[in-house]
C-alpha positions in Angstrom: 67.9 -45.0 -7.7 65.1 -43.7 -5.5 66.4 -41.9 -2.4 64.2 -40.6 0.4 64.6 -40.5 4.2 61.5 -42.7 4.6 62.4 -45.3 2.0 64.9 -48.1 2.7 68.1 -47.7 0.8 69.7 -50.4 -1.3 73.4 -50.3 -0.3 74.9 -53.1 -2.4 74.1 -56.2 -4.5 76.3 -59.2 -4.0 76.4 -62.1 -6.4 77.5 -65.6 -5.8 77.5 -68.6 -8.1 73.9 -69.5 -7.3 72.4 -66.4 -5.7 72.0 -62.7 -5.5 72.0 -60.8 -2.2 70.6 -57.4 -1.6 72.3 -55.4 1.1 69.8 -52.9 2.7 70.2 -50.3 5.4 69.7 -51.5 8.9 66.3 -50.7 10.6 66.8 -51.8 14.2 63.4 -50.7 15.3 61.7 -53.7 13.6 58.5 -53.3 11.8 55.5 -51.3 12.7 53.2 -54.3 13.0 55.2 -55.5 16.1 54.8 -52.0 17.6 51.1 -52.2 17.1 50.9 -55.7 18.5 52.8 -54.6 21.6 50.7 -51.5 22.2 47.4 -52.8 20.8 47.0 -49.6 18.9 48.8 -46.3 18.5 47.7 -42.9 19.9 46.7 -40.2 17.5 49.8 -38.1 17.8 52.1 -41.1 17.1 49.9 -42.1 14.2 50.2 -38.6 12.8 53.9 -38.9 12.7 54.0 -42.2 10.9 51.2 -41.4 8.5 52.9 -38.2 7.5 56.2 -39.9 6.9 54.4 -42.6 4.8 52.6 -39.9 2.8 55.9 -38.2 2.1 57.5 -41.4 1.0 54.6 -42.2 -1.4 54.6 -38.7 -2.7 58.2 -39.1 -3.6 57.5 -42.4 -5.4 54.6 -40.9 -7.3 56.7 -37.9 -8.4 59.2 -40.5 -9.7 56.5 -42.3 -11.6 56.4 -45.3 -9.3 53.3 -46.8 -7.7 54.0 -49.1 -4.8 50.7 -51.1 -4.9 51.4 -53.1 -1.7 51.5 -50.5 1.2 50.8 -52.4 4.4 51.9 -52.3 8.0 54.3 -55.2 7.5 56.2 -53.2 4.9 56.9 -50.3 7.3 60.1 -50.6 9.3 61.5 -48.3 12.0 65.0 -46.9 12.1 67.0 -46.0 15.2 65.2 -42.6 15.4 61.8 -44.3 15.3 61.1 -43.0 11.7 59.2 -45.0 9.1 61.2 -46.8 6.4 59.1 -48.2 3.5 60.2 -51.5 2.1 59.2 -54.2 -0.5 58.8 -53.0 -4.0 57.9 -56.4 -5.4 54.6 -55.2 -6.7 55.6 -51.6 -7.7 55.2 -50.5 -11.2 56.0 -47.4 -13.3 53.1 -45.0 -13.8 54.7 -42.7 -16.3 56.5 -39.7 -15.0 53.9 -37.3 -13.3 51.3 -37.9 -16.0 50.1 -41.4 -15.0 48.6 -41.6 -18.5 48.5 -45.4 -18.6 46.6 -46.8 -15.6 47.3 -50.4 -14.8 44.9 -53.3 -15.0 46.9 -56.1 -13.2 45.4 -57.2 -10.0 47.9 -57.3 -7.2 48.5 -56.2 -3.6 47.2 -57.6 -0.3 43.4 -57.7 -0.4 42.8 -56.1 3.0 44.8 -53.1 1.9 43.8 -53.0 -1.8 41.6 -50.3 -3.2 38.2 -51.4 -4.5 39.0 -50.6 -8.1 42.0 -53.0 -7.8 39.9 -55.8 -6.3 37.3 -55.4 -9.1 40.0 -55.8 -11.7 39.3 -52.3 -13.2 42.0 -50.1 -14.5 43.6 -48.1 -11.7 46.3 -45.5 -11.1 48.4 -44.1 -8.3 45.3 -43.4 -6.1 45.4 -47.1 -5.1 48.3 -46.1 -2.8 46.2 -43.3 -1.3 43.5 -45.9 -0.3 46.2 -48.1 1.2 47.5 -45.2 3.3 44.0 -44.9 4.7 44.0 -48.6 5.6 47.4 -48.2 7.3 46.2 -45.2 9.2 43.1 -47.0 10.4 45.2 -50.0 11.5 47.5 -47.7 13.5 44.7 -46.0 15.3 42.6 -49.2 16.0 44.9 -52.2 15.8 42.4 -53.7 13.3 41.4 -53.3 9.7 38.7 -50.9 8.4 36.9 -53.5 6.3 36.5 -57.1 7.4 34.1 -59.9 6.4 33.4 -63.4 7.9 33.7 -65.8 6.2 36.2 -64.0 4.0 35.4 -63.5 0.3 36.8 -60.9 -2.1 33.3 -60.1 -3.4 31.9 -59.4 0.1 35.0 -57.4 1.1 34.7 -55.3 -2.1 31.0 -54.6 -1.4 31.8 -53.4 2.1 34.3 -51.0 0.7 31.9 -49.7 -2.0 29.2 -49.3 0.6 31.6 -47.4 2.9 30.7 -49.9 5.6 33.7 -49.2 7.8 34.3 -50.8 11.1 33.9 -48.6 14.2 36.4 -45.9 15.1 37.6 -45.0 18.6 35.3 -42.2 19.9 38.3 -40.3 21.1 39.6 -39.6 17.6 39.7 -36.0 16.5 37.3 -34.7 13.8 40.3 -33.9 11.6 41.6 -37.5 11.8 38.2 -38.9 10.9 37.8 -36.5 8.0 41.1 -37.5 6.5 40.3 -41.2 6.9 37.1 -40.8 5.1 38.9 -39.0 2.2 41.6 -41.6 2.0 39.0 -44.5 2.0 36.7 -43.0 -0.6 35.7 -45.9 -2.8 35.4 -43.8 -6.0 38.9 -43.0 -7.2 37.6 -40.0 -9.1 36.6 -38.5 -5.7 39.6 -39.7 -3.8 42.4 -37.2 -3.3 45.7 -37.7 -5.0 48.9 -37.9 -3.0 49.7 -34.2 -3.5 46.3 -33.2 -2.1 46.8 -35.5 0.9 50.1 -33.8 1.6 48.3 -30.6 2.4 45.7 -32.0 4.7 45.4 -30.1 8.0 45.7 -33.2 10.2 49.1 -34.0 8.6 50.2 -30.4 8.8 49.6 -30.6 12.5 51.8 -33.6 12.6 54.5 -31.5 11.0 54.1 -28.8 13.7 54.3 -31.4 16.4 57.5 -33.0 15.2 59.2 -29.8 14.2 
């Protein structure tokens, strides 16, 4: 069983004649989407905290050989200390411990958060989670998504991603935050950092210093 401070814990499984029930730890803070709705967007320091916790949770999953594949704001809950708790492993898959030697080819995940290699039905690996972290970071900082098209089509959305045609960022953002976003939202997975490289980013290290 995977255990990490930023991943919701399964406490018990109850079985009845017709159903199974999963008993999860309580997260009284609700989900992060509601927080963003209430505040319109999060400030940079608050975003630093949440992104760092999300990165730590994903790094733990990847070390265990698990790729989440559906990282989105709705799947981030808040506990009583206002810390991130990652939920919903319905699309997760095993990547092979540490080696990730067998990239997946199944298309899944929410399109707005999905990496371009996933949308194009190419083989992909754990770096799809890194891309999704970037989408979550953008959503926290702006209250919107980095790539949007009207009318919606997967082909047009994919093209915007490949062209790096990102929606505008707040002018108040620090250079370090913008730099990390661009790294996370790199459309070429060969150039995109892995989760271990993301962990050492200077912007996230500053979050560690701010939160102690």
